N, C-alpha and C positions, 0 to 999 in steps of 0.2 A: 478418673479412670473410669469407664463404663462395668457396671456392673454385673453385666451380662457375659463380655470376655472376662471376667476376673473368673465368673463361676465357670464358665467355658474350658479357662485354664485347665484350673481346679480338677474339675472333673473327667477332664480327657488322661491328666498325669495322677490321678489319686494313688496308682501304682506306685508311682516313686517318692515320693515322702512318707515320714510318719503321720498318723490323726495329728497328731499334738503340733509338727509342722506345721499344717492345714490351713488354722488359723493365723497364725505367725506369718506368714506368703499371704495371705487374702488381707492384714490389713498392711505389710509391705506396698503389695499392690494397690490398694487404695490412694497412697502418696507420692505413687509415681511417676513419673511421666509416661506419654505413651512409648517417646523413645526406648526408654530402657525395659517398657513390656514386650515390644517390638527384637531385643533384644533375646528374651528369654527363648525366642524359637530357633538361636544360635546354641544354644548350648545344648548340649550331650549328655545325655541324664544316664545313669547307667540300670539298667535293670537289674533287678533286686533279685528276680528268679533266675537270671542267668547266672549270676554269681556264685547262686546257690549249687547249681547245677557244676559249675567249676570246683568249685568249694570241695565237690561233692567227689569229684571223678580226677581231679590235676591239680587239688589244694596240697597234698603230700610233696609236690613240686613247689608250693607258693608262686604258682600261676595267679591264683585269684587276689595276694597281698600286691603282688608286684602290678594288675589291674587298675588295683586302686590305689596303688603310689606308694605302699607301705613298700618302699624298697629292701628295705633291712631288713625286715620283718621275711618277707620273700627269700632272703640268702638264706636267712636262719632257717626258715622250712626246707629250702631244696635242698641245704649241706647236711641236716640232718634227719630228714623226715620226716620234718611237720614233726620234729620233736620229740620223734618216736610214736605218732600218731598224737598226741594227747593235744598238740596245737592246730594241726587238724582238723581234730575233734571237736575243738571248742570255737573254731571257724565256722563249720556246717548252721552252726545254731546260732552264730551272732552277726555271720557276712553280710544277710541282708540288713540290717538295722544298720551296719557302716555303710554299705550303698546309699541305705535313703539321706545316710547325714551327711554323705559327700555331695550328693543329688541339693540338699537342704542348703549348705555351704554353700557352694557355686552358683545359685537361683539369689540367693541372699548378698551376696557379695555382686550382683551384677545391678539390682534392682536397689541398693544403697546408694 
């Protein structure tokens, strides 16, 4: 795999991944085929900043959890008002990391 393409992908999408995941993605991309690399462009990466904003304004209704695919916790937050605000507050501080981990898992699934 072309190092320039790998570097360009990592720089362009750096905000979508945790720093410790970037080196693992780089290693996996070096061993990946060109078709796997091309498939990366089809992945809809979740923007951590958007998820944080959603969590702040709509997190009490579970919208952030529904969008991450965590339906059970989304329903719980919806029915309990974010468990009286405790889970809502927790998610405000952790939702960015969760979105980045989802992106990492999606990328690794495609290139593995």
